[in-house]
matplotlib code that plots the C-alpha trace (Angstrom):
import matplotlib.pyplot as plt

x = [89.2, 88.9, 92.1, 90.7, 89.9, 87.3, 87.3, 84.2, 85.1, 81.6, 83.1, 84.3, 81.3, 83.2, 84.5, 88.2, 90.7, 94.4, 96.1, 97.2, 98.4, 97.1, 93.6, 90.4, 87.2, 83.4, 81.9, 78.4, 75.9, 73.3, 70.0, 66.7, 67.5, 68.6, 72.2, 73.4, 76.6, 78.0, 81.7, 83.8, 87.6, 90.2, 93.8, 95.5, 97.7, 94.6, 92.4, 91.3, 91.4, 87.7, 88.4, 85.5, 83.0, 84.2, 83.7, 80.2, 79.1, 80.4, 78.6, 75.4, 75.6, 76.1, 73.2, 71.0, 72.0, 71.1, 67.8, 68.6, 67.0, 69.7, 70.3, 73.3, 74.4, 77.6, 77.1, 79.2, 77.1, 73.9, 74.8, 74.4, 71.0, 69.2]
y = [40.3, 36.7, 35.7, 36.7, 33.7, 34.2, 31.8, 31.3, 30.8, 30.0, 29.2, 32.8, 34.3, 35.9, 35.7, 36.5, 37.1, 36.8, 36.0, 38.0, 40.7, 41.6, 40.1, 41.5, 40.4, 40.6, 39.8, 38.9, 37.9, 35.1, 35.0, 33.4, 32.7, 36.3, 37.3, 40.8, 41.8, 44.3, 45.0, 45.1, 45.7, 45.8, 46.6, 49.5, 47.0, 45.4, 48.4, 49.4, 45.8, 44.8, 42.8, 44.3, 43.7, 40.1, 39.5, 41.0, 39.0, 35.8, 36.5, 37.4, 34.3, 32.1, 33.8, 33.2, 29.5, 29.1, 30.9, 33.5, 36.9, 39.4, 42.7, 45.0, 47.4, 48.0, 50.9, 49.3, 46.1, 48.2, 49.4, 45.8, 45.3, 48.2]
z = [16.5, 15.4, 17.2, 20.6, 22.8, 25.5, 28.4, 30.6, 34.3, 35.8, 39.2, 39.3, 37.5, 34.7, 31.1, 30.5, 27.8, 28.5, 31.7, 34.8, 35.0, 31.5, 31.7, 30.4, 32.1, 32.1, 35.5, 36.2, 39.0, 38.7, 40.6, 39.8, 36.1, 35.7, 34.8, 35.5, 33.8, 36.2, 35.4, 32.3, 32.4, 29.7, 30.6, 28.7, 26.7, 25.2, 24.5, 21.0, 19.8, 20.2, 23.4, 25.4, 22.6, 22.2, 25.9, 25.9, 22.9, 24.4, 27.7, 26.0, 23.8, 26.8, 28.7, 25.7, 25.5, 29.2, 28.6, 31.2, 31.5, 30.8, 32.7, 32.8, 35.4, 33.4, 31.1, 28.3, 28.3, 28.3, 24.8, 23.5, 25.1, 23.3]

ax = plt.figure().add_subplot(projection="3d")
ax.plot(x, y, z, "-o")
ax.set_aspect("equal")
plt.show()
């Protein structure tokens, strides 16, 4: 999992791994100092390699650095907020 590079694309409100068409992503919405992680997608070719976890951990770390209130409407991300 250490060789997975997560790239933040703030202009597109997402974190990504890889490039199209094989691109994993964690999408979010921002409003009033609150971030809502609403969608996680990992293509079949990248599944089972810890990519989704790496995306979520990068997103949560960034949100923490920005002192944002964190919410998740994505069920996968909700597991990390418990």
